[in-house]
C-alpha positions as CSV (number, residue, x, y, z in Angstrom):
1,M,18.1,28.3,2.1
2,S,14.6,29.6,1.6
3,L,11.6,28.1,3.2
4,N,10.2,26.9,-0.1
5,K,13.4,25.0,-0.9
6,T,13.5,23.5,2.6
7,L,9.9,22.4,2.4
8,R,10.5,20.8,-1.0
9,L,13.6,19.0,0.2
10,C,11.8,17.7,3.3
11,C,8.9,16.5,1.2
12,T,11.2,14.8,-1.3
13,T,13.1,13.0,1.5
14,I,9.9,11.9,3.1
15,Q,8.4,10.8,-0.2
16,I,11.4,8.6,-1.0
17,I,11.1,6.9,2.5
18,L,7.4,6.5,2.1
19,E,7.8,5.1,-1.5
20,L,10.2,2.4,-0.3
21,S,8.0,1.6,2.7
22,C,4.9,1.4,0.4
23,R,6.7,-1.1,-1.9
24,V,8.0,-3.2,1.0
25,I,4.7,-3.3,2.9
26,G,2.7,-3.8,-0.3
27,G,5.0,-6.6,-1.3
28,L,4.4,-8.2,2.1
29,V,0.7,-8.0,1.7
30,W,1.0,-9.6,-1.7
31,I,3.2,-12.4,-0.4
32,L,1.2,-13.1,2.8
33,V,-2.1,-13.4,0.9
34,A,-0.5,-15.5,-1.8
35,S,1.0,-17.8,0.8
36,T,-2.4,-18.7,2.2
37,R,-5.2,-20.5,0.4
38,V,-7.1,-17.9,-1.6
39,A,-10.6,-18.7,-0.6
40,P,-13.1,-17.1,-1.2
41,D,-11.7,-16.2,-4.6
42,N,-13.4,-12.9,-5.4
43,P,-12.5,-10.8,-2.3
44,L,-9.0,-12.1,-2.0
45,G,-8.5,-11.6,-5.8
46,W,-9.3,-8.0,-5.2
47,V,-6.7,-7.8,-2.5
48,M,-4.1,-9.4,-4.8
49,F,-5.1,-7.0,-7.7
50,V,-4.7,-4.0,-5.4
51,S,-1.3,-5.2,-4.1
52,V,0.1,-5.8,-7.6
53,F,-1.4,-2.6,-9.0
54,C,0.0,-0.4,-6.3
55,F,3.3,-2.2,-6.3
56,V,3.7,-1.7,-10.1
57,G,2.4,1.8,-10.0
58,T,4.7,2.8,-7.1
59,T,7.7,1.2,-8.8
60,L,6.9,3.2,-12.0
61,W,6.6,6.3,-9.9
62,F,10.0,5.6,-8.4
63,F,11.7,5.4,-11.8
64,I,9.9,8.6,-13.0
65,F,10.9,10.3,-9.8
66,A,14.5,9.3,-10.3
67,C,14.4,10.8,-13.8
68,G,12.9,14.0,-12.4
69,G,9.6,13.7,-14.2
70,N,7.3,13.6,-11.2
71,K,6.1,17.2,-11.3
72,S,2.7,16.3,-12.6
73,S,-0.6,16.6,-10.7
74,F,-1.3,13.0,-11.6
75,W,0.9,11.5,-8.9
76,P,-0.9,12.9,-5.8
77,G,-4.1,11.5,-7.3
78,F,-2.5,8.1,-8.0
79,H,-1.3,7.9,-4.4
80,F,-4.8,8.9,-3.1
81,L,-6.4,6.3,-5.3
82,A,-3.9,3.7,-4.0
83,A,-4.9,4.6,-0.5
84,V,-8.6,4.2,-1.3
85,F,-7.9,0.9,-3.0
86,Y,-5.8,-0.3,-0.1
87,L,-8.5,0.8,2.4
88,S,-11.1,-1.2,0.5
89,A,-8.8,-4.2,0.3
90,S,-8.0,-3.9,4.0
91,V,-11.7,-4.0,4.9
92,V,-12.3,-7.0,2.6
93,L,-9.3,-8.8,4.0
94,A,-10.3,-8.2,7.6
95,Y,-13.8,-9.4,6.9
96,V,-12.6,-12.6,5.3
97,T,-10.1,-13.2,8.1
98,I,-12.9,-12.7,10.7
99,Q,-15.1,-15.2,8.8
100,N,-12.2,-17.7,8.8
101,K,-11.7,-17.4,12.5
102,N,-14.5,-19.9,13.2
103,S,-13.1,-22.6,10.9
104,M,-9.8,-23.2,12.8
105,G,-9.4,-26.8,13.7
106,T,-5.9,-27.9,12.8
107,F,-2.5,-26.4,13.3
108,E,-2.3,-25.7,9.5
109,E,-5.6,-23.7,9.6
110,L,-4.2,-21.7,12.7
111,K,-1.1,-20.9,10.7
112,I,-3.1,-19.7,7.8
113,Y,-5.3,-17.6,10.1
114,R,-2.2,-16.0,11.6
115,L,-0.8,-15.2,8.1
116,D,-4.2,-13.6,7.3
117,I,-4.0,-11.5,10.4
118,S,-0.5,-10.4,9.4
119,A,-1.8,-9.5,5.9
120,V,-4.6,-7.4,7.5
121,V,-2.2,-5.5,9.7
122,M,0.2,-4.9,6.8
123,S,-2.6,-3.8,4.5
124,H,-3.8,-1.2,7.0
125,V,-0.2,0.0,7.3
126,A,0.0,0.3,3.5
127,T,-3.2,2.3,3.5
128,L,-1.7,4.7,6.0
129,L,1.6,5.0,4.1
130,Y,-0.2,5.6,0.8
131,F,-2.4,8.3,2.4
132,L,0.7,10.0,3.8
133,H,2.4,9.7,0.5
134,A,-0.6,11.4,-1.2
135,I,-0.4,14.3,1.2
136,F,3.3,14.8,0.8
137,S,3.0,14.4,-3.0
138,A,0.4,17.2,-3.1
139,I,2.5,19.4,-0.8
140,R,5.5,18.9,-3.1
141,W,3.5,19.4,-6.2
142,K,2.0,22.7,-4.9
143,S,5.4,24.0,-3.8
144,A,7.1,23.2,-7.1
């Protein structure tokens, strides 16, 4: 097997693993934010938009990938945009979570705070995964 085919096969396998991980982690961010009270509305609305947008976009990419139509230069750009969106959502979510730290009084508020911390961690993991996905998409696109 030539080096080019080996590189393409490696990038394809890594992309499939990253794609599934992005969908699972992105779905977790979506569920964790939705399971808490969405206050303040505007910043957490952005986090929800990013989660849904990236989830739908990555699912669409998966079906296009399965049909063999992913050779476009659009997809590395999409994954990079998703990484930037998730980075902004992670920062916003972390800021809102830090602001809510001082308002813990009851057990219910502590539970919501812990869910918010989990969402922040998952959001940062999703940012990393989408960034890696963008890199491997670009490598695969260039080697094709």
